[in-house]
py3Dmol code that shows the C-alpha trace and the ligand (Angstrom):
import py3Dmol

protein = """\
ATOM      1  CA  MET A   1      89.078 148.226  76.333  1.00  0.00           C
ATOM      2  CA  GLN A   2      88.515 148.687  80.066  1.00  0.00           C
ATOM      3  CA  ALA A   3      84.889 147.570  79.588  1.00  0.00           C
ATOM      4  CA  VAL A   4      86.003 144.374  77.793  1.00  0.00           C
ATOM      5  CA  VAL A   5      88.443 143.475  80.582  1.00  0.00           C
ATOM      6  CA  TYR A   6      85.703 144.159  83.149  1.00  0.00           C
ATOM      7  CA  ALA A   7      83.247 141.918  81.239  1.00  0.00           C
ATOM      8  CA  LEU A   8      85.875 139.149  81.010  1.00  0.00           C
ATOM      9  CA  ARG A   9      86.539 139.308  84.758  1.00  0.00           C
ATOM     10  CA  ARG A  10      82.828 139.108  85.481  1.00  0.00           C
ATOM     11  CA  THR A  11      82.584 136.135  83.088  1.00  0.00           C
ATOM     12  CA  SER A  12      85.414 134.345  84.887  1.00  0.00           C
ATOM     13  CA  THR A  13      83.616 134.739  88.238  1.00  0.00           C
ATOM     14  CA  ILE A  14      80.387 133.399  86.697  1.00  0.00           C
ATOM     15  CA  LEU A  15      82.285 130.451  85.157  1.00  0.00           C
ATOM     16  CA  ALA A  16      83.823 129.722  88.576  1.00  0.00           C
ATOM     17  CA  VAL A  17      80.293 129.551  90.047  1.00  0.00           C
ATOM     18  CA  VAL A  18      79.277 127.187  87.223  1.00  0.00           C
ATOM     19  CA  ALA A  19      82.393 125.033  87.808  1.00  0.00           C
ATOM     20  CA  LEU A  20      81.665 124.760  91.549  1.00  0.00           C
ATOM     21  CA  THR A  21      78.011 123.907  90.846  1.00  0.00           C
ATOM     22  CA  LEU A  22      79.046 121.181  88.388  1.00  0.00           C
ATOM     23  CA  THR A  23      81.617 119.777  90.834  1.00  0.00           C
ATOM     24  CA  LEU A  24      79.102 119.661  93.684  1.00  0.00           C
ATOM     25  CA  THR A  25      76.463 118.120  91.373  1.00  0.00           C
ATOM     26  CA  ALA A  26      78.934 115.425  90.269  1.00  0.00           C
ATOM     27  CA  ALA A  27      79.970 114.778  93.887  1.00  0.00           C
ATOM     28  CA  LEU A  28      76.357 114.511  95.077  1.00  0.00           C
ATOM     29  CA  THR A  29      75.201 112.272  92.219  1.00  0.00           C
ATOM     30  CA  GLY A  30      78.422 110.249  92.679  1.00  0.00           C
ATOM     31  CA  VAL A  31      77.433 109.543  96.282  1.00  0.00           C
ATOM     32  CA  LEU A  32      73.950 108.522  95.063  1.00  0.00           C
ATOM     33  CA  LEU A  33      75.560 106.194  92.484  1.00  0.00           C
ATOM     34  CA  ALA A  34      77.708 104.702  95.234  1.00  0.00           C
ATOM     35  CA  PHE A  35      74.553 103.523  97.061  1.00  0.00           C
ATOM     36  CA  TYR A  36      74.017 100.925  94.314  1.00  0.00           C
ATOM     37  CA  TYR A  37      77.428 100.646  92.643  1.00  0.00           C
ATOM     38  CA  GLU A  38      79.445  97.493  93.221  1.00  0.00           C
ATOM     39  CA  PRO A  39      83.187  98.067  92.650  1.00  0.00           C
ATOM     40  CA  THR A  40      84.049  94.590  91.372  1.00  0.00           C
ATOM     41  CA  ALA A  41      84.923  93.146  87.969  1.00  0.00           C
ATOM     42  CA  GLY A  42      81.627  92.201  86.337  1.00  0.00           C
ATOM     43  CA  GLY A  43      79.624  93.400  89.356  1.00  0.00           C
ATOM     44  CA  ALA A  44      80.289  97.019  88.322  1.00  0.00           C
ATOM     45  CA  TYR A  45      78.597  96.532  84.946  1.00  0.00           C
ATOM     46  CA  GLN A  46      75.697  94.605  86.476  1.00  0.00           C
ATOM     47  CA  SER A  47      75.091  97.143  89.259  1.00  0.00           C
ATOM     48  CA  LEU A  48      75.069 100.077  86.811  1.00  0.00           C
ATOM     49  CA  GLN A  49      72.615  98.189  84.564  1.00  0.00           C
ATOM     50  CA  THR A  50      70.364  97.542  87.575  1.00  0.00           C
ATOM     51  CA  LEU A  51      70.637 101.197  88.547  1.00  0.00           C
ATOM     52  CA  ALA A  52      69.692 102.352  85.058  1.00  0.00           C
ATOM     53  CA  THR A  53      66.770  99.966  84.555  1.00  0.00           C
ATOM     54  CA  GLU A  54      65.332  99.031  87.947  1.00  0.00           C
ATOM     55  CA  ILE A  55      66.000 101.903  90.344  1.00  0.00           C
ATOM     56  CA  SER A  56      63.624 104.832  89.936  1.00  0.00           C
ATOM     57  CA  ASN A  57      65.430 107.781  88.320  1.00  0.00           C
ATOM     58  CA  GLY A  58      68.675 105.789  88.422  1.00  0.00           C
ATOM     59  CA  TRP A  59      69.334 106.494  84.729  1.00  0.00           C
ATOM     60  CA  LEU A  60      68.805 110.203  85.413  1.00  0.00           C
ATOM     61  CA  ILE A  61      71.327 110.276  88.249  1.00  0.00           C
ATOM     62  CA  ARG A  62      73.863 108.420  86.105  1.00  0.00           C
ATOM     63  CA  THR A  63      73.270 110.791  83.182  1.00  0.00           C
ATOM     64  CA  ILE A  64      73.541 113.890  85.383  1.00  0.00           C
ATOM     65  CA  HIS A  65      76.768 112.552  86.934  1.00  0.00           C
ATOM     66  CA  ASN A  66      78.345 111.861  83.550  1.00  0.00           C
ATOM     67  CA  LEU A  67      77.167 115.172  82.103  1.00  0.00           C
ATOM     68  CA  ALA A  68      78.355 117.241  85.072  1.00  0.00           C
ATOM     69  CA  GLY A  69      81.739 115.484  85.102  1.00  0.00           C
ATOM     70  CA  ASN A  70      82.336 116.028  81.368  1.00  0.00           C
ATOM     71  CA  LEU A  71      80.968 119.589  81.330  1.00  0.00           C
ATOM     72  CA  LEU A  72      83.376 120.453  84.144  1.00  0.00           C
ATOM     73  CA  ILE A  73      86.288 119.874  81.759  1.00  0.00           C
ATOM     74  CA  VAL A  74      84.685 122.073  79.062  1.00  0.00           C
ATOM     75  CA  VAL A  75      83.912 124.896  81.526  1.00  0.00           C
ATOM     76  CA  GLY A  76      87.405 124.619  83.022  1.00  0.00           C
ATOM     77  CA  LEU A  77      89.088 124.986  79.625  1.00  0.00           C
ATOM     78  CA  LEU A  78      86.854 127.953  78.732  1.00  0.00           C
ATOM     79  CA  GLN A  79      87.706 129.516  82.072  1.00  0.00           C
ATOM     80  CA  LEU A  80      91.438 129.277  81.349  1.00  0.00           C
ATOM     81  CA  VAL A  81      90.982 131.224  78.100  1.00  0.00           C
ATOM     82  CA  VAL A  82      88.824 133.907  79.765  1.00  0.00           C
ATOM     83  CA  MET A  83      91.254 134.256  82.677  1.00  0.00           C
ATOM     84  CA  PHE A  84      94.214 134.475  80.322  1.00  0.00           C
ATOM     85  CA  LEU A  85      92.564 137.341  78.400  1.00  0.00           C
ATOM     86  CA  SER A  86      91.654 139.240  81.566  1.00  0.00           C
ATOM     87  CA  GLU A  87      95.034 138.504  83.161  1.00  0.00           C
ATOM     88  CA  ARG A  88      96.099 140.724  86.021  1.00  0.00           C
ATOM     89  CA  LEU A  89      99.083 139.568  88.030  1.00  0.00           C
ATOM     90  CA  ARG A  90      97.810 139.987  91.563  1.00  0.00           C
ATOM     91  CA  PRO A  91      97.836 137.245  94.262  1.00  0.00           C
ATOM     92  CA  SER A  92      94.067 136.557  94.004  1.00  0.00           C
ATOM     93  CA  TRP A  93      94.226 136.186  90.197  1.00  0.00           C
ATOM     94  CA  PHE A  94      97.290 133.946  90.487  1.00  0.00           C
ATOM     95  CA  THR A  95      95.594 131.696  93.086  1.00  0.00           C
ATOM     96  CA  ALA A  96      92.530 131.416  90.830  1.00  0.00           C
ATOM     97  CA  TRP A  97      94.746 130.662  87.809  1.00  0.00           C
ATOM     98  CA  ILE A  98      96.734 127.892  89.542  1.00  0.00           C
ATOM     99  CA  SER A  99      93.653 126.350  91.219  1.00  0.00           C
ATOM    100  CA  GLY A 100      91.858 126.496  87.828  1.00  0.00           C
ATOM    101  CA  ILE A 101      94.673 124.620  86.089  1.00  0.00           C
ATOM    102  CA  PHE A 102      94.737 121.943  88.798  1.00  0.00           C
ATOM    103  CA  LEU A 103      90.936 121.694  88.722  1.00  0.00           C
ATOM    104  CA  ILE A 104      91.023 120.877  85.005  1.00  0.00           C
ATOM    105  CA  LEU A 105      93.769 118.296  85.533  1.00  0.00           C
ATOM    106  CA  ILE A 106      91.766 116.698  88.362  1.00  0.00           C
ATOM    107  CA  ALA A 107      88.580 116.750  86.219  1.00  0.00           C
ATOM    108  CA  ILE A 108      90.490 114.966  83.437  1.00  0.00           C
ATOM    109  CA  GLY A 109      91.795 112.519  86.075  1.00  0.00           C
ATOM    110  CA  LEU A 110      88.216 111.857  87.231  1.00  0.00           C
ATOM    111  CA  ASP A 111      87.164 111.155  83.656  1.00  0.00           C
ATOM    112  CA  TRP A 112      90.183 108.908  83.173  1.00  0.00           C
ATOM    113  CA  THR A 113      89.703 106.893  86.380  1.00  0.00           C
ATOM    114  CA  ALA A 114      86.017 106.397  85.479  1.00  0.00           C
ATOM    115  CA  MET A 115      87.065 104.620  82.264  1.00  0.00           C
ATOM    116  CA  ILE A 116      87.062 101.171  83.874  1.00  0.00           C
ATOM    117  CA  LEU A 117      84.356 101.865  86.474  1.00  0.00           C
ATOM    118  CA  ASP A 118      81.484 100.743  84.226  1.00  0.00           C
ATOM    119  CA  TRP A 119      83.364  97.541  83.268  1.00  0.00           C
ATOM    120  CA  SER A 120      82.267  97.880  79.641  1.00  0.00           C
ATOM    121  CA  GLN A 121      84.109  96.382  76.664  1.00  0.00           C
ATOM    122  CA  ILE A 122      85.213  99.816  75.416  1.00  0.00           C
ATOM    123  CA  GLY A 123      86.412 100.890  78.872  1.00  0.00           C
ATOM    124  CA  PHE A 124      88.276  97.621  79.455  1.00  0.00           C
ATOM    125  CA  TRP A 125      90.209  97.632  76.150  1.00  0.00           C
ATOM    126  CA  ARG A 126      90.902 101.354  76.289  1.00  0.00           C
ATOM    127  CA  PHE A 127      92.298 100.942  79.791  1.00  0.00           C
ATOM    128  CA  ARG A 128      94.496  98.051  78.646  1.00  0.00           C
ATOM    129  CA  ILE A 129      95.982 100.184  75.873  1.00  0.00           C
ATOM    130  CA  GLU A 130      96.572 103.100  78.224  1.00  0.00           C
ATOM    131  CA  LEU A 131      98.239 100.809  80.769  1.00  0.00           C
ATOM    132  CA  GLY A 132     100.737  99.913  78.044  1.00  0.00           C
ATOM    133  CA  THR A 133     101.511 103.606  77.555  1.00  0.00           C
ATOM    134  CA  ILE A 134     101.887 104.143  81.317  1.00  0.00           C
ATOM    135  CA  GLU A 135     104.205 101.145  81.578  1.00  0.00           C
ATOM    136  CA  ALA A 136     106.434 102.684  78.907  1.00  0.00           C
ATOM    137  CA  ILE A 137     107.215 105.700  81.145  1.00  0.00           C
ATOM    138  CA  PRO A 138     110.919 105.388  82.088  1.00  0.00           C
ATOM    139  CA  LEU A 139     111.800 104.396  85.686  1.00  0.00           C
ATOM    140  CA  VAL A 140     108.338 104.749  87.267  1.00  0.00           C
ATOM    141  CA  GLY A 141     106.133 103.185  84.563  1.00  0.00           C
ATOM    142  CA  GLY A 142     106.199  99.674  86.044  1.00  0.00           C
ATOM    143  CA  TYR A 143     105.381 100.889  89.560  1.00  0.00           C
ATOM    144  CA  LEU A 144     102.526 103.072  88.289  1.00  0.00           C
ATOM    145  CA  ARG A 145     101.011 100.123  86.474  1.00  0.00           C
ATOM    146  CA  GLN A 146     101.296  97.992  89.608  1.00  0.00           C
ATOM    147  CA  ILE A 147      99.646 100.698  91.738  1.00  0.00           C
ATOM    148  CA  LEU A 148      96.767 101.098  89.288  1.00  0.00           C
ATOM    149  CA  THR A 149      96.083  97.444  88.572  1.00  0.00           C
ATOM    150  CA  GLY A 150      97.034  96.041  91.974  1.00  0.00           C
ATOM    151  CA  GLY A 151      98.535  92.994  90.232  1.00  0.00           C
ATOM    152  CA  ASP A 152      99.439  91.747  86.793  1.00  0.00           C
ATOM    153  CA  SER A 153      96.009  91.779  85.206  1.00  0.00           C
ATOM    154  CA  ILE A 154      92.958  94.029  85.215  1.00  0.00           C
ATOM    155  CA  SER A 155      90.713  92.642  87.927  1.00  0.00           C
ATOM    156  CA  THR A 156      88.417  93.489  90.844  1.00  0.00           C
ATOM    157  CA  VAL A 157      91.416  94.999  92.644  1.00  0.00           C
ATOM    158  CA  THR A 158      91.935  97.358  89.675  1.00  0.00           C
ATOM    159  CA  VAL A 159      88.313  98.497  89.808  1.00  0.00           C
ATOM    160  CA  ALA A 160      88.604  99.005  93.575  1.00  0.00           C
ATOM    161  CA  HIS A 161      91.827 101.041  93.177  1.00  0.00           C
ATOM    162  CA  LEU A 162      90.400 103.304  90.486  1.00  0.00           C
ATOM    163  CA  TYR A 163      87.112 103.653  92.354  1.00  0.00           C
ATOM    164  CA  THR A 164      89.003 104.781  95.482  1.00  0.00           C
ATOM    165  CA  LEU A 165      91.075 107.268  93.487  1.00  0.00           C
ATOM    166  CA  HIS A 166      87.955 108.542  91.687  1.00  0.00           C
ATOM    167  CA  SER A 167      85.481 108.807  94.513  1.00  0.00           C
ATOM    168  CA  TYR A 168      87.738 109.813  97.422  1.00  0.00           C
ATOM    169  CA  VAL A 169      91.081 111.296  96.398  1.00  0.00           C
ATOM    170  CA  LEU A 170      90.172 113.103  93.166  1.00  0.00           C
ATOM    171  CA  ALA A 171      86.573 113.995  94.076  1.00  0.00           C
ATOM    172  CA  ILE A 172      87.646 115.649  97.366  1.00  0.00           C
ATOM    173  CA  ALA A 173      90.491 117.459  95.563  1.00  0.00           C
ATOM    174  CA  ALA A 174      88.054 118.710  92.884  1.00  0.00           C
ATOM    175  CA  VAL A 175      85.567 120.103  95.424  1.00  0.00           C
ATOM    176  CA  THR A 176      88.375 121.807  97.381  1.00  0.00           C
ATOM    177  CA  LEU A 177      89.931 123.333  94.251  1.00  0.00           C
ATOM    178  CA  ALA A 178      86.576 124.536  92.882  1.00  0.00           C
ATOM    179  CA  ILE A 179      85.920 126.342  96.200  1.00  0.00           C
ATOM    180  CA  VAL A 180      89.433 127.894  96.288  1.00  0.00           C
ATOM    181  CA  HIS A 181      89.021 128.954  92.645  1.00  0.00           C
ATOM    182  CA  LEU A 182      85.712 130.726  93.224  1.00  0.00           C
ATOM    183  CA  VAL A 183      86.768 132.348  96.511  1.00  0.00           C
ATOM    184  CA  SER A 184      89.926 133.805  94.960  1.00  0.00           C
ATOM    185  CA  LEU A 185      87.951 135.238  92.015  1.00  0.00           C
ATOM    186  CA  VAL A 186      85.365 136.799  94.348  1.00  0.00           C
ATOM    187  CA  PHE A 187      88.289 138.218  96.331  1.00  0.00           C
ATOM    188  CA  GLN A 188      89.736 139.673  93.113  1.00  0.00           C
ATOM    189  CA  GLU A 189      86.369 141.311  92.285  1.00  0.00           C
ATOM    190  CA  ARG A 190      86.292 142.896  95.749  1.00  0.00           C
ATOM    191  CA  GLU A 191      89.860 144.171  95.418  1.00  0.00           C
ATOM    192  CA  ILE A 192      89.143 145.703  92.007  1.00  0.00           C
ATOM    193  CA  ASN A 193      85.897 147.274  93.255  1.00  0.00           C
ATOM    194  CA  SER A 194      87.602 148.828  96.282  1.00  0.00           C
ATOM    195  CA  GLU A 195      90.440 150.109  94.056  1.00  0.00           C
ATOM    196  CA  GLY A 196      87.822 151.629  91.725  1.00  0.00           C
ATOM    197  CA  ALA A 197      86.096 153.268  94.691  1.00  0.00           C
ATOM    198  CA  ALA A 198      89.440 154.689  95.865  1.00  0.00           C
ATOM    199  CA  VAL A 199      90.117 156.153  92.415  1.00  0.00           C
ATOM    200  CA  THR A 200      86.624 157.722  92.302  1.00  0.00           C
ATOM    201  CA  ALA A 201      87.067 159.119  95.814  1.00  0.00           C
ATOM    202  CA  LYS A 202      90.439 160.592  94.750  1.00  0.00           C
ATOM    203  CA  GLY A 203      88.777 162.112  91.657  1.00  0.00           C
ATOM    204  CA  ASP A 204      86.007 163.626  93.821  1.00  0.00           C
ATOM    205  CA  ARG A 205      88.635 165.036  96.181  1.00  0.00           C
ATOM    206  CA  VAL A 206      90.505 166.686  93.288  1.00  0.00           C
ATOM    207  CA  ASP A 207      87.224 168.216  92.054  1.00  0.00           C
ATOM    208  CA  LEU A 208      86.419 169.502  95.539  1.00  0.00           C
ATOM    209  CA  ASP A 209      89.893 171.054  95.915  1.00  0.00           C
ATOM    210  CA  ARG A 210      89.512 172.711  92.537  1.00  0.00           C
ATOM    211  CA  THR A 211      86.092 174.136  93.480  1.00  0.00           C
ATOM    212  CA  ILE A 212      87.388 175.450  96.821  1.00  0.00           C
ATOM    213  CA  ARG A 213      90.357 177.055  95.065  1.00  0.00           C
ATOM    214  CA  SER A 214      88.181 178.751  92.474  1.00  0.00           C
ATOM    215  CA  VAL A 215      85.766 180.043  95.177  1.00  0.00           C
ATOM    216  CA  GLU A 216      88.744 181.389  97.128  1.00  0.00           C
ATOM    217  CA  GLU A 217      90.117 183.022  94.000  1.00  0.00           C
ATOM    218  CA  GLN A 218      86.768 184.634  93.277  1.00  0.00           C
ATOM    219  CA  GLN A 219      86.513 185.849  96.868  1.00  0.00           C
ATOM    220  CA  GLY A 220      90.032 187.292  96.620  1.00  0.00           C
ATOM    221  CA  ALA A 221      89.104 189.064  93.396  1.00  0.00           C
ATOM    222  CA  VAL A 222      86.027 190.594  95.037  1.00  0.00           C
ATOM    223  CA  VAL A 223      88.060 191.812  98.044  1.00  0.00           C
ATOM    224  CA  MET A 224      90.675 193.300  95.705  1.00  0.00           C
ATOM    225  CA  ALA A 225      88.025 195.035  93.645  1.00  0.00           C
ATOM    226  CA  LYS A 226      86.456 196.482  96.799  1.00  0.00           C
ATOM    227  CA  SER A 227      89.768 197.770  98.157  1.00  0.00           C
ATOM    228  CA  ASN A 228      90.581 199.331  94.750  1.00  0.00           C
ATOM    229  CA  ARG A 229      87.279 201.171  94.935  1.00  0.00           C
ATOM    230  CA  VAL A 230      88.135 202.439  98.447  1.00  0.00           C
ATOM    231  CA  ASP A 231      91.698 203.492  97.433  1.00  0.00           C
ATOM    232  CA  ALA A 232      90.558 205.311  94.320  1.00  0.00           C
ATOM    233  CA  PRO A 233      90.607 209.166  94.827  1.00  0.00           C
ATOM    234  CA  SER A 234      87.193 210.696  94.874  1.00  0.00           C
ATOM    235  CA  GLU A 235      86.468 212.955  92.001  1.00  0.00           C
ATOM    236  CA  ALA A 236      84.748 215.569  94.081  1.00  0.00           C
TER     237      ALA A 236
END
"""
ligand_1 = """\
43
HEM
C 83.815 116.069 91.912
C 83.286 114.926 91.870
C 83.178 113.999 90.676
C 83.378 114.203 89.333
C 83.762 115.513 88.639
C 83.123 112.941 88.666
C 83.227 112.724 87.287
C 82.936 111.563 86.651
C 83.051 111.323 85.237
C 83.541 112.359 84.231
C 82.665 110.061 84.992
C 82.692 109.344 83.634
C 81.517 109.702 82.817
C 81.559 109.068 81.456
O 81.672 107.850 81.359
O 81.479 109.827 80.501
C 82.296 109.463 86.255
C 81.829 108.178 86.421
C 81.582 107.599 87.636
N 81.694 108.185 88.880
Fe 82.242 110.075 89.227
N 82.795 112.004 89.610
C 82.820 112.611 90.842
C 82.553 112.043 92.061
C 82.188 110.747 92.254
C 81.904 110.131 93.524
C 82.007 110.881 94.872
C 81.567 108.841 93.281
C 81.211 107.754 94.234
C 81.304 107.802 95.527
C 81.615 108.642 91.846
C 81.321 107.459 91.198
C 81.340 107.272 89.843
C 80.968 106.027 89.184
C 80.507 104.750 89.863
C 81.123 106.235 87.798
C 80.844 105.240 86.663
C 79.445 105.496 86.196
C 79.212 105.306 84.742
O 80.111 104.851 84.011
O 78.122 105.656 84.305
N 82.002 109.815 91.245
N 82.478 110.399 87.254
"""
view = py3Dmol.view(width=600, height=400)
view.addModel(protein, "pdb")
view.setStyle({"model": 0}, {"cartoon": {"style": "trace"}})
view.addModel(ligand_1, "xyz")
view.setStyle({"model": 1}, {"stick": {}})
view.zoomTo()
view.show()
């Protein structure tokens, strides 16, 4: 059982490394996309088409960005399961757990805000439907819709708003959380290793004490035996 928990903890650290790598890959390719991307209604679609067909390796950068962003959600969900199974309520585990949950939420947010960024038919109509759902939220729904669209209809301002949220706010939050997540898991590994070393050292100490005691006992027995021989009356 101990071996399974150990393997799960190791897996969670490896998954945290994968999550950070994916986040950094998405951030880097996102910056490369931004060199050619035009955050306007219509212009967004055109610029991504130009990137994919006319810029060398543009399609590759776009594919890597999309893959890394979507894989981050998959890895994040897997990580939650692994961390749940290897749960140990210590501050480092708790920090990793909370940062992991927020990282998944942010990754989903990045996917969501990217919906309208390519200005495709599917993205446009999906966003319209989701705006209706957001608007239905009591009290704040109307404001949220206004903030996202920047007006009554989906326009260039909407693309600019979602692009800002995606590429600045959420991307920076994702990188920060992925770093915090990995650091806290590495910290947990160190804590567990040093605790293990302390237990082994304690075990060695107990063994040493036992050995010393048995040597002393043997020495005592020898001394006693000798003195018995001296005390014994000679037969002559
Ligand atoms: C942690 C960082 C980031 C993550 C995890 C991320 C994730 C994503 C995801 C999941 C998509 C949608 C992919 C799809 O349609 O399936 C996307 C699209 C996009 N992202 Fe990011 N992104 C990040 C950073 C950035 C940055 C820094 C920029 C620009 C400065 C950027 C610009 C874009 C653009 C223009 C699109 C639309 C491209 C397309 O539809 O092919 N992203 N991103």
